[in-house]
C-alpha positions in Angstrom: 0.0 0.0 0.0 2.9 2.4 0.9 4.6 1.8 -2.5 1.3 2.4 -4.3 0.9 5.8 -2.6 4.5 6.7 -3.6 3.9 5.7 -7.2 0.6 7.7 -7.3 2.3 10.8 -5.9 5.2 10.5 -8.4 2.7 10.1 -11.3 0.7 13.2 -10.2 3.9 15.2 -9.9 4.9 14.1 -13.4 1.5 15.1 -14.7 1.7 18.5 -13.0 5.2 19.3 -14.2 4.1 20.6 -17.7 1.4 22.6 -16.2 3.8 24.6 -14.0 7.1 24.4 -15.8 6.5 23.3 -19.4 6.1 25.1 -22.7 2.5 26.2 -22.0 2.9 26.7 -18.2 1.1 29.1 -16.0 4.3 31.2 -15.6 4.7 31.4 -19.4 1.0 32.5 -19.8 1.4 35.1 -17.1 4.6 36.4 -18.8 2.9 36.5 -22.2 -0.1 38.4 -20.7 2.3 41.0 -19.4 4.0 41.4 -22.8 0.5 41.7 -24.4 -0.4 44.6 -22.0 2.9 46.4 -22.7 2.4 46.0 -26.5 -1.2 47.3 -26.2 0.1 50.4 -24.5 2.8 50.9 -27.1 0.2 50.4 -29.9 -2.1 53.0 -28.3 0.7 55.5 -28.1 1.7 54.8 -31.7 -1.9 55.2 -32.8 -2.2 58.6 -31.1 1.1 59.7 -32.8 -0.2 58.4 -36.1 -3.5 60.3 -35.8 -1.6 63.5 -35.1 0.7 63.0 -38.1 -2.3 62.1 -40.3 -4.0 65.3 -39.2 -0.9 67.3 -40.0 -0.5 65.7 -43.4 -4.2 66.4 -44.3 -3.8 70.0 -43.1 -0.7 70.4 -45.3 -2.5 69.0 -48.3 -5.7 71.1 -47.9 -4.5 74.6 -47.1 -1.7 77.1 -47.0 -2.2 78.1 -43.4 -0.3 75.0 -42.1 2.5 75.6 -44.6 2.7 79.2 -43.6 2.8 78.3 -39.9 5.6 75.9 -40.5 7.6 78.4 -42.5 7.2 81.0 -39.7 8.0 78.7 -36.8 10.7 76.5 -38.3 12.4 78.7 -40.9 11.8 82.1 -39.5 10.1 83.4 -42.7 8.0 86.5 -42.8 5.6 88.0 -45.4 6.4 90.9 -47.6 5.8 94.3 -45.8 5.5 92.4 -42.5 7.4 93.5 -39.4 8.7 90.8 -37.1 9.3 91.4 -33.4 11.1 88.9 -31.2 10.6 89.2 -27.5 13.3 87.6 -25.3 13.5 87.1 -21.6 16.3 89.4 -20.4 16.4 87.9 -16.9 17.2 84.5 -18.3 19.8 85.9 -20.7 21.5 87.6 -17.8 21.6 84.4 -15.7 23.1 82.5 -18.6 25.9 85.0 -19.2 26.8 85.9 -15.6 30.1 84.7 -14.2 29.9 83.6 -10.5 31.5 86.0 -8.2 33.6 83.4 -6.4 35.6 82.6 -9.5 38.8 84.6 -10.0 40.7 85.2 -13.2 44.1 83.6 -13.3 47.0 85.7 -14.5 
């Protein structure tokens, strides 16, 4: 009777091995589910990016306002008889060019 119990336990353990550690194990399924969630998030981000790019392309195809906006922002172009004013932040410019007082010039 004792040997029959041992054989039964060994057979059950051998049958359970593929379920926990085999190719289609619970750990593998759990890992694949995590990868699916990560890929879904990536796909959602890419879909949003694609929608923005599609809107920009259709805007460029349909009208000159988008082309004009790009020329102004990226290339600094202005229209004829147009005056361009550029406002800068002087406080930021001062901070960028100031030399700290604790540094001394070496002679």
